[in-house]
DSSP file (Angstrom, degrees, kcal/mol; ACC not computed):
  #  RESIDUE AA STRUCTURE BP1 BP2  ACC     N-H-->O    O-->H-N    N-H-->O    O-->H-N    TCO  KAPPA ALPHA  PHI   PSI    X-CA   Y-CA   Z-CA
    1    1 A M              0   0    0      0, 0.0     2,-0.4     0, 0.0     0, 0.0   0.000 360.0 360.0 360.0 135.7   -1.4  -14.1  -14.9
    2    2 A A        -     0   0    0      2,-0.1     2,-1.1     1,-0.0     0, 0.0  -0.812 360.0-138.7 -99.8 135.2    0.5  -11.0  -14.0
    3    3 A M        +     0   0    0     -2,-0.4     2,-0.3     2,-0.0    88,-0.0  -0.756  58.5 117.2 -93.3  89.2    2.3  -10.9  -10.7
    4    4 A Q        -     0   0    0     -2,-1.1    -2,-0.1     0, 0.0     3,-0.1  -0.990  67.4 -99.2-148.8 159.0    1.5   -7.3   -9.7
    5    5 A I        -     0   0    0     -2,-0.3     2,-0.0     1,-0.1    77,-0.0  -0.301  54.0 -97.5 -63.8 156.3   -0.2   -5.3   -7.1
    6    6 A T     >  -     0   0    0     76,-0.1     4,-1.8     1,-0.1     5,-0.1  -0.318  29.3-108.2 -74.9 168.3   -3.7   -4.1   -8.0
    7    7 A N  H  > S+     0   0    0      2,-0.2     4,-3.7     1,-0.2     5,-0.3   0.914 120.1  59.3 -58.1 -42.7   -4.4   -0.5   -9.4
    8    8 A Q  H  > S+     0   0    0      1,-0.2     4,-2.9     2,-0.2    -1,-0.2   0.953 106.5  44.3 -52.2 -54.9   -6.0    0.2   -6.0
    9    9 A A  H  > S+     0   0    0      1,-0.2     4,-1.9     2,-0.2    -1,-0.2   0.820 112.7  51.7 -66.7 -30.3   -2.9   -0.5   -4.1
   10   10 A D  H  X S+     0   0    0     -4,-1.8     4,-3.0     2,-0.2     5,-0.2   0.947 111.6  47.2 -59.2 -52.2   -0.8    1.4   -6.6
   11   11 A Y  H  X S+     0   0    0     -4,-3.7     4,-3.5     1,-0.2    -2,-0.2   0.916 111.6  52.0 -60.2 -38.1   -3.1    4.4   -6.2
   12   12 A A  H  X S+     0   0    0     -4,-2.9     4,-2.4    -5,-0.3    -1,-0.2   0.920 109.4  47.9 -62.2 -41.3   -2.9    4.0   -2.4
   13   13 A L  H  X S+     0   0    0     -4,-1.9     4,-2.2     2,-0.2    -2,-0.2   0.913 115.1  46.7 -67.8 -40.7    0.9    4.0   -2.4
   14   14 A R  H  X S+     0   0    0     -4,-3.0     4,-2.3     2,-0.2    -2,-0.2   0.965 114.1  47.9 -63.7 -48.6    0.9    7.2   -4.8
   15   15 A S  H  X S+     0   0    0     -4,-3.5     4,-2.8    -5,-0.2    -2,-0.2   0.933 112.6  47.6 -54.8 -51.7   -1.7    8.9   -2.6
   16   16 A M  H  X S+     0   0    0     -4,-2.4     4,-2.6     1,-0.2    -1,-0.2   0.869 111.7  50.9 -54.1 -48.4    0.3    8.1    0.7
   17   17 A L  H  X S+     0   0    0     -4,-2.2     4,-2.6     2,-0.2    -1,-0.2   0.899 110.6  49.1 -64.3 -42.8    3.5    9.3   -0.8
   18   18 A Y  H  X S+     0   0    0     -4,-2.3     4,-1.5     1,-0.2    -2,-0.2   0.940 112.5  48.2 -61.8 -48.0    1.8   12.6   -1.9
   19   19 A I  H >X S+     0   0    0     -4,-2.8     4,-0.6     1,-0.2     3,-0.6   0.934 112.5  47.8 -61.8 -43.4    0.4   13.1    1.5
   20   20 A A  H >< S+     0   0    0     -4,-2.6     3,-1.3     1,-0.2    -1,-0.2   0.922 107.0  57.1 -64.6 -41.8    3.7   12.4    3.2
   21   21 A R  H 3< S+     0   0    0     -4,-2.6    -1,-0.2     1,-0.3    -2,-0.2   0.806 103.2  55.0 -53.7 -34.4    5.4   14.8    0.8
   22   22 A N  H << S-     0   0    0     -4,-1.5    -1,-0.3    -3,-0.6    -2,-0.2   0.484 127.1 -75.7 -80.9  -9.5    3.1   17.6    1.9
   23   23 A G    X<  -     0   0    0     -3,-1.3     3,-1.6    -4,-0.6    46,-0.3   0.096  32.1-110.1 116.4 133.4    3.9   17.2    5.5
   24   24 A Q  T 3  S+     0   0    0      1,-0.3    45,-0.6    -4,-0.2    -1,-0.1   0.879 116.7  36.6 -65.2 -42.5    3.0   14.8    8.2
   25   25 A N  T 3  S+     0   0    0     43,-0.1     2,-0.5    -5,-0.1    -1,-0.3   0.012  98.8 100.4-102.2  27.9    0.8   17.1   10.3
   26   26 A R    <   -     0   0    0     -3,-1.6     2,-0.3    -7,-0.2    43,-0.2  -0.939  69.8-127.6-117.3 124.0   -0.7   19.0    7.2
   27   27 A L        -     0   0    0     -2,-0.5    41,-0.2    39,-0.1    -2,-0.1  -0.520  20.3-160.8 -74.2 140.4   -4.2   18.3    5.7
   28   28 A T  B     -A   67   0A   0     39,-2.6    39,-1.3    -2,-0.3     5,-0.1  -0.959  24.2-117.8-116.8 116.1   -4.1   17.8    2.0
   29   29 A P     >  -     0   0    0      0, 0.0     4,-1.7     0, 0.0     3,-0.5  -0.266  16.8-134.9 -53.2 136.8   -7.5   18.2    0.3
   30   30 A S  H  > S+     0   0    0      1,-0.2     4,-2.8     2,-0.2     5,-0.2   0.847 104.1  57.8 -64.3 -33.7   -8.5   14.9   -1.3
   31   31 A N  H  > S+     0   0    0      2,-0.2     4,-2.0     1,-0.2    -1,-0.2   0.839 105.2  51.5 -59.9 -33.8   -9.5   16.7   -4.6
   32   32 A V  H  > S+     0   0    0     -3,-0.5     4,-3.0     2,-0.2     5,-0.3   0.969 111.7  46.6 -68.8 -52.7   -6.0   18.0   -4.8
   33   33 A I  H  X S+     0   0    0     -4,-1.7     4,-2.4     1,-0.2    -2,-0.2   0.892 113.0  49.5 -54.2 -45.8   -4.6   14.4   -4.3
   34   34 A A  H  X>S+     0   0    0     -4,-2.8     5,-2.5     1,-0.2     4,-0.6   0.928 115.4  43.5 -69.8 -43.4   -7.0   13.0   -6.9
   35   35 A E  H  <5S+     0   0    0     -4,-2.0     3,-0.5     3,-0.2    -2,-0.2   0.906 117.1  43.9 -65.5 -43.5   -6.1   15.6   -9.4
   36   36 A E  H  <5S+     0   0    0     -4,-3.0    -2,-0.2     1,-0.2    -1,-0.2   0.869 121.1  39.8 -71.7 -40.2   -2.4   15.5   -8.9
   37   37 A M  H  <5S-     0   0    0     -4,-2.4    -1,-0.2    -5,-0.3    -2,-0.2   0.392 107.6-123.5 -88.9  -0.5   -2.2   11.8   -8.8
   38   38 A Q  T  <5 +     0   0    0     -4,-0.6     2,-0.4    -3,-0.5    -3,-0.2   0.909  62.1 141.5  55.2  54.7   -4.7   11.4  -11.6
   39   39 A I      < -     0   0    0     -5,-2.5    -1,-0.2    -6,-0.2    -2,-0.1  -0.970  59.6-102.9-123.7 133.1   -7.0    9.2   -9.6
   40   40 A S     >  -     0   0    0     -2,-0.4     4,-2.3     1,-0.1     5,-0.2  -0.383  25.8-130.7 -48.3 131.9  -10.8    9.4   -9.7
   41   41 A R  H  > S+     0   0    0      1,-0.2     4,-2.8     2,-0.2    -1,-0.1   0.869 108.0  47.6 -57.8 -39.0  -12.2   11.2   -6.6
   42   42 A I  H  > S+     0   0    0      2,-0.2     4,-1.8     1,-0.2    -1,-0.2   0.956 112.3  47.9 -65.4 -45.6  -14.7    8.4   -6.0
   43   43 A F  H  > S+     0   0    0      1,-0.2     4,-2.2     2,-0.2    -2,-0.2   0.881 111.1  51.1 -62.9 -38.7  -12.1    5.8   -6.3
   44   44 A L  H  X S+     0   0    0     -4,-2.3     4,-3.2     1,-0.2    -1,-0.2   0.929 105.9  57.8 -58.3 -48.1   -9.7    7.7   -4.0
   45   45 A S  H  X S+     0   0    0     -4,-2.8     4,-1.8     1,-0.2    -2,-0.2   0.878 106.4  47.1 -54.1 -43.2  -12.6    7.9   -1.5
   46   46 A R  H  X S+     0   0    0     -4,-1.8     4,-1.1     2,-0.2    -1,-0.2   0.884 113.8  47.9 -67.8 -37.8  -12.9    4.2   -1.4
   47   47 A I  H >X S+     0   0    0     -4,-2.2     4,-1.7     1,-0.2     3,-0.7   0.938 109.5  51.9 -67.2 -40.4   -9.2    3.7   -1.0
   48   48 A N  H 3X S+     0   0    0     -4,-3.2     4,-2.7     1,-0.2     5,-0.2   0.886 104.8  58.8 -57.5 -41.2   -9.0    6.4    1.8
   49   49 A S  H 3X S+     0   0    0     -4,-1.8     4,-1.9     1,-0.2    -1,-0.2   0.841 107.6  45.6 -57.0 -35.6  -11.8    4.6    3.6
   50   50 A E  H <X S+     0   0    0     -4,-1.1     4,-1.2    -3,-0.7    -1,-0.2   0.850 113.9  49.0 -79.9 -34.5   -9.7    1.4    3.7
   51   51 A L  H  <>S+     0   0    0     -4,-1.7     5,-1.9     2,-0.2     6,-1.1   0.806 110.7  49.6 -69.4 -35.2   -6.6    3.4    4.8
   52   52 A V  H ><5S+     0   0    0     -4,-2.7     3,-1.8     4,-0.2    -2,-0.2   0.942 107.7  54.7 -69.9 -49.9   -8.5    5.2    7.6
   53   53 A G  H 3<5S+     0   0    0     -4,-1.9    -2,-0.2     1,-0.3    -1,-0.2   0.766 107.9  52.2 -50.1 -34.0   -9.8    1.8    8.7
   54   54 A A  T 3<5S-     0   0    0     -4,-1.2    -1,-0.3    -5,-0.1    -2,-0.2   0.510 115.1-114.6 -82.0 -12.4   -6.1    0.6    9.0
   55   55 A G  T < 5S+     0   0    0     -3,-1.8    -3,-0.2    -4,-0.3    -2,-0.1   0.576  85.8 116.0  89.8   2.4   -5.0    3.5   11.1
   56   56 A L  S   <S+     0   0    0     -5,-1.9    14,-3.0    -6,-0.2    15,-0.7   0.827  75.2  17.7 -85.1 -36.8   -2.8    4.8    8.3
   57   57 A I  E     -B   69   0A   0     -6,-1.1     2,-0.3    12,-0.3    12,-0.3  -0.900  63.0-143.5-129.8 164.2   -4.5    8.2    7.5
   58   58 A K  E     -B   68   0A   0     10,-3.0    10,-2.2    -2,-0.3     2,-0.4  -0.927  14.7-154.8-118.8 152.4   -6.8   10.5    9.2
   59   59 A T  E     -B   67   0A   0     -2,-0.3     2,-0.4     8,-0.2     8,-0.2  -0.909   9.3-167.6-122.0 153.3   -9.5   12.6    7.5
   60   60 A R  E     -B   66   0A   0      6,-2.2     6,-2.0    -2,-0.4     2,-0.1  -0.997  18.9-144.8-133.9 127.6  -11.3   15.8    8.4
   61   61 A R        +     0   0    0     -2,-0.4     3,-0.3     4,-0.2     2,-0.1  -0.484  51.6  51.3 -88.7 170.0  -14.4   16.8    6.4
   62   62 A G  S >  S-     0   0    0      1,-0.2     3,-1.5    -2,-0.1    -2,-0.1  -0.445 101.1 -45.9 104.6 178.9  -15.4   20.4    5.5
   63   63 A A  T 3  S+     0   0    0      1,-0.3    -1,-0.2    -2,-0.1    -2,-0.0   0.749 139.3  38.0 -68.0 -27.9  -14.1   23.4    3.9
   64   64 A R  T 3  S+     0   0    0     -3,-0.3    -1,-0.3     2,-0.0    -2,-0.1   0.058 101.0 112.9-106.8  21.4  -10.9   23.2    5.9
   65   65 A G    <   +     0   0    0     -3,-1.5     2,-0.3     1,-0.0    -4,-0.2  -0.050  27.6 127.8 -83.5-176.2  -10.7   19.4    5.7
   66   66 A G  E     - B   0  60A   0     -6,-2.0    -6,-2.2   -37,-0.1     2,-0.4  -0.995  51.7 -64.8 159.0-155.7   -8.4   17.0    4.1
   67   67 A I  E     +AB  28  59A   0    -39,-1.3   -39,-2.6    -2,-0.3     2,-0.3  -0.977  40.6 172.8-133.7 138.7   -6.3   14.0    4.6
   68   68 A M  E     - B   0  58A   0    -10,-2.2   -10,-3.0    -2,-0.4     2,-0.2  -0.942  41.4 -88.9-139.8 165.2   -3.1   13.5    6.8
   69   69 A L  E     - B   0  57A   0    -45,-0.6   -12,-0.3    -2,-0.3   -13,-0.1  -0.495  22.5-149.4 -70.5 139.5   -1.0   10.7    7.8
   70   70 A A  S    S+     0   0    0    -14,-3.0     2,-0.3    -2,-0.2   -13,-0.2   0.655  84.0  21.4 -86.5 -17.2   -2.1    9.0   11.0
   71   71 A K  S    S-     0   0    0    -15,-0.7     5,-0.1   -47,-0.0    -2,-0.0  -0.869 101.3 -77.1-140.3 170.1    1.7    8.0   11.9
   72   72 A S    >   -     0   0    0     -2,-0.3     3,-1.8     1,-0.1     4,-0.2  -0.457  44.9-113.5 -68.7 146.9    5.2    9.4   10.8
   73   73 A P  G >  S+     0   0    0      0, 0.0    57,-1.7     0, 0.0    56,-1.0   0.724 117.6  63.5 -52.4 -27.3    6.2    8.2    7.3
   74   74 A A  G 3  S+     0   0    0      1,-0.2    57,-0.0    55,-0.2    -2,-0.0   0.718 101.9  49.6 -77.5 -20.3    9.0    6.2    9.0
   75   75 A E  G <  S+     0   0    0     -3,-1.8     2,-0.6    53,-0.1    -1,-0.2   0.357  95.8  81.1-100.0   9.0    6.4    4.0   10.8
   76   76 A I    <   -     0   0    0     -3,-0.7    53,-2.6    -4,-0.2    54,-0.3  -0.939  66.9-158.8-116.7 120.2    4.3    3.2    7.7
   77   77 A S  B  >  -C  128   0B   0     -2,-0.6     4,-1.7    51,-0.2     3,-0.4  -0.631  30.0-118.8 -95.7 159.0    5.6    0.4    5.5
   78   78 A M  H  > S+     0   0    0     49,-3.1     4,-2.6    46,-0.8    47,-0.2   0.873 118.7  57.5 -56.5 -35.7    5.0   -0.4    1.9
   79   79 A Y  H  > S+     0   0    0     45,-1.5     4,-2.5    48,-0.3     5,-0.3   0.858  99.3  53.9 -56.8 -40.9    3.7   -3.5    3.3
   80   80 A D  H  > S+     0   0    0     -3,-0.4     4,-1.5    44,-0.2    -1,-0.2   0.893 113.9  44.4 -54.8 -50.5    1.1   -1.9    5.5
   81   81 A I  H  X S+     0   0    0     -4,-1.7     4,-1.7     2,-0.2    -2,-0.2   0.961 115.1  45.0 -65.9 -57.2   -0.3    0.0    2.5
   82   82 A V  H  X S+     0   0    0     -4,-2.6     4,-3.4     1,-0.2     5,-0.4   0.924 116.1  46.3 -56.2 -51.3   -0.3   -2.9    0.0
   83   83 A T  H  X S+     0   0    0     -4,-2.5     4,-1.6     1,-0.2    -1,-0.2   0.806 107.1  57.2 -64.8 -33.0   -1.8   -5.4    2.4
   84   84 A T  H  < S+     0   0    0     -4,-1.5    -1,-0.2    -5,-0.3    -2,-0.2   0.949 121.2  29.6 -57.3 -48.6   -4.5   -2.9    3.6
   85   85 A I  H  < S+     0   0    0     -4,-1.7    -2,-0.2    -5,-0.2    -3,-0.2   0.963 135.7  25.7 -80.8 -54.2   -5.7   -2.6    0.0
   86   86 A D  H  < S-     0   0    0     -4,-3.4    -3,-0.2     1,-0.3    -2,-0.1   0.598  96.1-139.8 -87.5 -17.3   -4.8   -6.1   -1.5
   87   87 A G     <  +     0   0    0     -4,-1.6    -1,-0.3    -5,-0.4    -2,-0.1  -0.427  58.8   2.2  77.2-162.3   -4.9   -8.2    1.6
   88   88 A K  S    S-     0   0    0     -2,-0.1     2,-0.7     1,-0.1     8,-0.0  -0.282  75.8-118.6 -67.1 141.4   -2.3  -11.0    2.2
   89   89 A I        +     0   0    0     28,-0.1     2,-0.4     7,-0.0    -1,-0.1  -0.721  41.2 164.5 -80.8 116.0    0.3  -11.5   -0.3
   90   90 A N        -     0   0    0     -2,-0.7     3,-0.1     1,-0.1    24,-0.1  -0.979  21.7-170.3-128.1 113.9    0.2  -14.9   -2.0
   91   91 A L  S    S+     0   0    0     -2,-0.4     2,-0.3     1,-0.2    -1,-0.1   0.849  84.4   9.5 -68.5 -33.5    2.2  -15.5   -5.2
   92   92 A I  S >> S-     0   0    0     18,-0.1     3,-1.9    21,-0.0     4,-0.6  -0.990  82.3-113.9-147.3 145.7    0.5  -18.9   -5.7
   93   93 A H  H >> S+     0   0    0     -2,-0.3     4,-1.1     1,-0.3     3,-0.8   0.760 109.0  64.3 -59.2 -27.1   -2.4  -20.4   -3.8
   94   94 A C  H 34 S+     0   0    0      1,-0.2    -1,-0.3     2,-0.2     6,-0.2   0.695  89.5  65.5 -66.3 -25.0   -0.4  -23.1   -2.3
   95   95 A T  H <4 S+     0   0    0     -3,-1.9    -1,-0.2     1,-0.2    -2,-0.2   0.773 101.3  50.9 -64.3 -31.7    1.8  -20.8   -0.2
   96   96 A E  H << S+     0   0    0     -3,-0.8    -2,-0.2    -4,-0.6    -1,-0.2   0.949 133.3   8.0 -81.3 -41.4   -1.3  -19.7    1.9
   97   97 A D    ><  +     0   0    0     -4,-1.1     3,-1.2     1,-0.1    -1,-0.3  -0.752  61.2 178.1-141.5  87.3   -2.3  -23.3    2.6
   98   98 A P  G >  S+     0   0    0      0, 0.0     3,-1.8     0, 0.0     6,-0.4   0.814  81.9  63.1 -62.2 -36.0    0.1  -26.0    1.5
   99   99 A E  G 3  S+     0   0    0      1,-0.3     6,-0.1     5,-0.1    -5,-0.1   0.721  88.8  69.4 -59.4 -23.6   -2.3  -28.7    3.0
  100  100 A A  G <  S+     0   0    0     -3,-1.2     2,-0.5    -6,-0.2    -1,-0.3   0.564  91.1  70.1 -73.9  -9.6   -5.0  -27.8    0.6
  101  101 A C  S X  S-     0   0    0     -3,-1.8     3,-1.6    -4,-0.2     4,-0.3  -0.944  71.6-151.3-115.7 126.8   -2.9  -29.3   -2.3
  102  102 A S  T 3  S+     0   0    0     -2,-0.5     3,-0.2     1,-0.3     4,-0.1   0.593  96.4  55.8 -72.7 -10.6   -2.5  -33.0   -2.4
  103  103 A L  T >> S+     0   0    0      1,-0.1     4,-1.4     2,-0.1     3,-0.9   0.413  74.3 106.0 -95.8  -2.6    1.0  -32.5   -4.2
  104  104 A A  T <4 S+     0   0    0     -3,-1.6     3,-0.4    -6,-0.4     6,-0.2   0.852  74.6  54.2 -52.9 -42.0    2.4  -30.3   -1.5
  105  105 A D  T 34 S+     0   0    0     -4,-0.3    -1,-0.3     1,-0.2    -2,-0.1   0.846 120.6  28.1 -63.9 -34.9    4.7  -32.9   -0.1
  106  106 A T  T <4 S+     0   0    0     -3,-0.9    -1,-0.2    -4,-0.1    -2,-0.2   0.424  90.4 120.5-104.2  -0.1    6.4  -33.8   -3.3
  107  107 A C     X  -     0   0    0     -4,-1.4     4,-0.5    -3,-0.4     3,-0.4  -0.489  45.5-161.0 -76.3 128.9    6.1  -30.5   -5.2
  108  108 A P  H  > S+     0   0    0      0, 0.0     4,-0.7     0, 0.0    -1,-0.2   0.740  88.4  56.0 -73.7 -23.7    9.4  -28.8   -6.2
  109  109 A Y  H  > S+     0   0    0      2,-0.2     4,-2.5     1,-0.1     5,-0.2   0.587  84.1  77.6 -90.2 -14.7    7.8  -25.6   -6.6
  110  110 A L  H  > S+     0   0    0     -3,-0.4     4,-2.8     2,-0.2     5,-0.2   0.962  99.6  43.6 -60.9 -57.4    6.2  -25.0   -3.2
  111  111 A K  H  X S+     0   0    0     -4,-0.5     4,-2.7     1,-0.2     5,-0.3   0.915 113.5  51.8 -60.6 -44.3    9.5  -24.0   -1.5
  112  112 A F  H  X S+     0   0    0     -4,-0.7     4,-2.0     1,-0.2    -1,-0.2   0.927 112.2  43.3 -55.4 -48.1   10.6  -21.9   -4.2
  113  113 A W  H  X S+     0   0    0     -4,-2.5     4,-3.0     1,-0.2     5,-0.2   0.887 114.1  50.8 -68.6 -38.6    7.4  -19.9   -4.4
  114  114 A K  H  X S+     0   0    0     -4,-2.8     4,-2.8     1,-0.2    -2,-0.2   0.934 111.8  49.1 -72.9 -39.7    7.2  -19.5   -0.4
  115  115 A E  H  X S+     0   0    0     -4,-2.7     4,-2.0    -5,-0.2    -1,-0.2   0.866 113.6  45.9 -60.9 -34.9   10.9  -18.3   -0.4
  116  116 A T  H  X S+     0   0    0     -4,-2.0     4,-2.7    -5,-0.3     5,-0.2   0.962 112.9  49.7 -77.9 -43.1   10.2  -15.8   -3.2
  117  117 A E  H  X S+     0   0    0     -4,-3.0     4,-2.6     1,-0.2    -2,-0.2   0.932 110.2  50.4 -54.9 -43.1    7.1  -14.6   -1.5
  118  118 A D  H  X S+     0   0    0     -4,-2.8     4,-3.1    -5,-0.2    -1,-0.2   0.911 108.1  53.7 -65.0 -31.7    8.9  -14.2    1.9
  119  119 A L  H  X S+     0   0    0     -4,-2.0     4,-2.7     1,-0.2    -1,-0.2   0.964 111.3  45.7 -63.7 -46.3   11.7  -12.1    0.1
  120  120 A I  H  X S+     0   0    0     -4,-2.7     4,-1.7     2,-0.2    -1,-0.2   0.898 113.9  47.8 -64.7 -36.1    9.0   -9.8   -1.3
  121  121 A I  H  X S+     0   0    0     -4,-2.6     4,-2.8    -5,-0.2     5,-0.2   0.944 111.1  51.8 -57.4 -51.3    7.2   -9.6    2.0
  122  122 A A  H  X S+     0   0    0     -4,-3.1     4,-2.5     1,-0.2    -2,-0.2   0.895 110.8  48.2 -57.6 -45.0   10.4   -8.8    3.7
  123  123 A Q  H  X S+     0   0    0     -4,-2.7     4,-0.6     2,-0.2    -1,-0.2   0.844 110.8  49.3 -57.5 -38.9   11.2   -6.1    1.2
  124  124 A L  H  < S+     0   0    0     -4,-1.7   -45,-1.5     1,-0.2   -46,-0.8   0.875 112.9  47.8 -73.8 -38.4    7.9   -4.5    1.5
  125  125 A K  H  < S+     0   0    0     -4,-2.8    -2,-0.2     1,-0.2    -1,-0.2   0.877 111.2  51.5 -69.8 -37.7    8.1   -4.5    5.4
  126  126 A S  H  < S+     0   0    0     -4,-2.5     2,-0.6    -5,-0.2    -1,-0.2   0.606  95.8  76.6 -80.0 -11.0   11.5   -3.1    5.4
  127  127 A T     <  -     0   0    0     -4,-0.6   -49,-3.1    -3,-0.4   -48,-0.3  -0.886  66.6-166.2-104.8 117.3   10.8   -0.2    3.1
  128  128 A S  B  >  -C   77   0B   0     -2,-0.6     4,-2.3   -51,-0.3   -51,-0.2  -0.457  36.7-106.8 -95.4 168.9    8.9    2.7    4.8
  129  129 A L  H  > S+     0   0    0    -53,-2.6     4,-2.5   -56,-1.0   -55,-0.2   0.848 122.5  59.0 -55.6 -37.1    7.2    5.6    3.4
  130  130 A Q  H  > S+     0   0    0    -57,-1.7     4,-2.9   -54,-0.3    -1,-0.2   0.899 100.0  54.7 -58.8 -42.9   10.0    7.7    4.5
  131  131 A D  H  > S+     0   0    0    -58,-0.3     4,-0.9     1,-0.2    -2,-0.2   0.944 110.6  48.2 -54.5 -47.9   12.4    5.6    2.5
  132  132 A M  H >X S+     0   0    0     -4,-2.3     4,-1.3     1,-0.2     3,-1.0   0.909 107.0  54.6 -60.5 -40.7   10.2    6.4   -0.6
  133  133 A L  H >< S+     0   0    0     -4,-2.5     3,-0.7     1,-0.3    -1,-0.2   0.929 107.2  50.1 -61.7 -46.1   10.1   10.0    0.2
  134  134 A E  H 3< S+     0   0    0     -4,-2.9    -1,-0.3     1,-0.2    -2,-0.2   0.680 114.6  45.1 -68.3 -14.6   13.9   10.2    0.2
  135  135 A Q  H << S+     0   0    0     -3,-1.0    -1,-0.2    -4,-0.9    -2,-0.2   0.602  90.8 108.1 -91.3 -18.7   14.0    8.3   -3.1
  136  136 A A    <<  -     0   0    0     -4,-1.3     2,-0.4    -3,-0.7    -3,-0.0  -0.307  65.8-135.6 -74.2 143.1   11.3   10.4   -4.8
  137  137 A V        -     0   0    0     -2,-0.0    -1,-0.1     1,-0.0    -2,-0.1  -0.790  23.1-122.7 -95.2 135.4   12.2   12.9   -7.4
  138  138 A S        -     0   0    0     -2,-0.4     2,-0.2     1,-0.1    -1,-0.0  -0.523  34.4-105.0 -77.4 152.4   10.4   16.2   -6.9
  139  139 A P              0   0    0      0, 0.0    -1,-0.1     0, 0.0     0, 0.0  -0.487 360.0 360.0 -67.9 143.3    8.3   17.2  -10.1
  140  140 A A              0   0    0     -2,-0.2    -2,-0.0    -3,-0.0     0, 0.0   0.427 360.0 360.0 -71.7 360.0   10.0   20.0  -12.2
């Protein structure tokens, strides 16, 4: 088992960073994002639907259409993006519902995994798209 975000969440993060880099109030054509980020247009469309539903991006159809952030990059956390696409973060099934496991009361791992999970969630929540923009290296 690999502990990693899905490809969809990775693509959503890359797409959101690309949109943010182009300016908060500027529409970016989805075909440009797909090409630049090397994401299938159909796959990106599905991801965008989820991001629109979560209120993270806005879209406009047509020749002058595109995608733009619905909020400032400082107001969008990595947690917002990842959980929109992947859902709740659980490193191991028992952290979601400890009572579902008959060994939870005596399990030495439950506390460790819950604390680890909480640290990851805190890091994702405290890191904004703006933070990532500031760390991003512009392509040469």
